[in-house]
N, C-alpha and C positions, 0 to 999 in steps of 0.2 A: 336842582336836585335838592336843596334845601325845603321846599314845599313837601316832596315825598318823605324825607326826614322827620318832619312835623306832622305827618300824615302817621307815619308809621309809628310813633311816640304816642299820638294819641289812642292808636288801634292797642298798641303794647299797655298802653296804661287802662284801657276799659278790659283785657283779657286779664290784667293784674286782679283788675277790682272783682270779677268772676272767681278768679282762684281763692281772694282773702273771703269771698262769699261762702266757700267750703270751707275756709280757715283750718285748722288741726282735725276737721272731723275725719278724713281719710286715715291718717297717722292714727288716730286714737281706735277708730273701728280695726285697722291694723293688728294694733296691741291687744284690743279686746280679742279679737280673734285668734292671737296666738296664747292670750290667757284661758280660754274656752277650751282649747285644745290641749293644753297643757294638763289643765285639771282634768278633760276627759279621759286621757293618758293615765292621769296618775290615779282615778278613781278607778279604774280598768285594771292597773297594777295591783292595787290594793285587794280588790276582790279576788284575783287569781291568787295572791300569797293567801289570802285566808282560807279559800278552796285547798291550798296543796298545805297548809297546818291541821284543818279537818282532817285530812286523807292521813295523815302524818298520826295525827294523834288517834285515829280510826286503828290505824297498825299497832300503833303502841298498846293500846287497850287490849289486844289481842295476846301481844307478848307479855302484859303483864298478867292477862288470866292465866298464861301457861305458867308463869313462873310462880304465880299463887298457888297452884295445883303441884306443881312440882314441890314447894316449900310444905305444903298439906301433907302430901307423898311421904316426905322425908319426916317428918314431926310422926308420923302412923309409923314408920320403920324402926325409932328410937325404942318404942316398947318390946321391940323383937330381939335388940342386941344383945349378944351374950359376953362382948368383954369390951373394955377401954378401947380399945384400937379401933373396933367399929362403932363406936360411939363417938368416938373425935372426928373420924371419916365422914360420919353423917354430918355433925355440927359443921364441920369444914364446909362442905359442899352446901348447906343452909347458908351460911353467914355469905360463900359466894353469890347466892342466889338472891340473898336480900340486899348486898351491893349494888348487883345487877339492876334489880327492881327500883332500889333509890335515885341510881342514873337517869331510869328511865323516866321516873315520875318528875324528878328534878327537870328533863328535858322538856317533858309533857306540860309542866308549870311553866316556864319560860315559853314555850308556844302559845299557851292560853294568855299569858301576860301580853304578848306581840299581837296576837289575833284581837284582843279587847284593845288596844291602842289603835290598830288598823281599824275596826269598825269604827270607832270615834272619832277619826281621821276622815274617814270615808264619807260619814254622815254629815260632817261639817264641811266638806269639799261639795258634796251635792247640795246642801243647803246654799254654799258661794255658787256653784254652777247654775243652779236656778236663777238666781238674783243677777249673775253675769249675763246669762243668757237672755234674760227679758231685756237689759238694759243695751245689749247688743242688737237685740231687735227693734229696739227703737231707734236706733244710731243707724242701724241698715237701712230703715226706712227713709229717716230723715235724710241720709245721705243721696240715697238712688232720686229721693223728689227733688234735691239741690240740683244732683248731677243733670237729670232728666229736664228741668227748667231752663237750665243754662248751656245745655247742649247744642239744642239750635243756633243759640245768639256764639257761641262759641265756634262752631262750624263757618258761620258767614263772617267772624271776624279773622280767622284764620286765613279764609280766602281772600279776604283785602289785604290780610299782612303781606301774603305772597305776591299781590299786585302792585303793592305800593313798594317792595323790595326789588321789583324787577327793573324800576326806575333807578335805582341806585348804583354805582358801581360796587364792585365786591370787595375793595380796600376799605370804602367807606362802611360798608355795612360790618365789616370784621371789626372795625373800630365802635363803631355804635353799639354792637354787642357787648364790648369790652365795656365801655363807658356805661350803658344801663345796668351792666352787672354790678360795678364798682359802685355808682349812683344810687342805690334803693330803687332801681325802677325809672331813673329821670334822666335821659341824656338830652334832650333837646329842650331848649327854655328861652323864652323870648326876653330881650334884653329891655330892662325897666329902669328909665333915669340914667343910663349910660351904663348901668350895671349888670353884672348877669345875674337873671332872674333864678338861678340857682345857689351860687354861693355869694352873691354880693360884689363880686371885684369889678371895680371898673373897668370899661372897655375902651380904649380910643376912639376920638370920636372919628377918624377917619375907617376904621375897622366897622365901626356903626355904621357908616354912611356906605362900606361896601356889602355890609349884609342886607341893610336896608335896600338897596336896589339889584340884589339878587348878583352880584358881580364875582363873590366866593365865597366858598364853605369855610366858617370861621369856628376854631372850637374856644372855650374862655382858657385864657393863659393858667388860671389857676385851679381849677376842678375839672377841665378836660370837656365838658361837655358844650356839644353843639348850640351855635346862638343863632337866631333870629329875630327880625324887626317887621312887623307889620308897616307896610308905607303910609297908612293911614295917620299913624302919630310921627310926632315931631322928634327929631332927633335932640 
């Protein structure tokens, strides 16, 4: 069984090497994908808001034109009044129209300021998007190339891993998976000079002999790794 564990460790080491070859590239590509989507959404939202502002300003222009015409009309009426009461009434109405006109112009000014800010922001985001998309394209190509190059090798190794695991009892496999996760990918180590090849802890001579002759499966009492010993080496 220990030979199957050694073989399994060898295969898992190769699989780890393949994953390390990819590095953080898949994660970085995912992050850039999310950034790209976010920028695209923000640019689209900005442009939609700019359209809304332009439509609102267009409607306001119509209102302002109507108010200006009414104010001019009231100015003309001032020359026709015959008493102070009529004059005051027209002036009050003109004041009301001017206040309404001022409110609309202030509102429109705020919209135009917002539009300027949105246009500036949109330009910056589009430039960032262009740069990000180019970078993302390069990384996608690199990722696809690395995945393609390692896919066949990884597939063969995974088949070999399944075959090796078939000869190992389920409880041992469960312990192996626990140890390899806890010990940075190294669950099976050779005894070197009567010491654990993983942590350096001393292994009793009797245990070394049993391991060398494949009489039992042993784990390091210190780090928990599975131990093996090549027979060709002296104890």
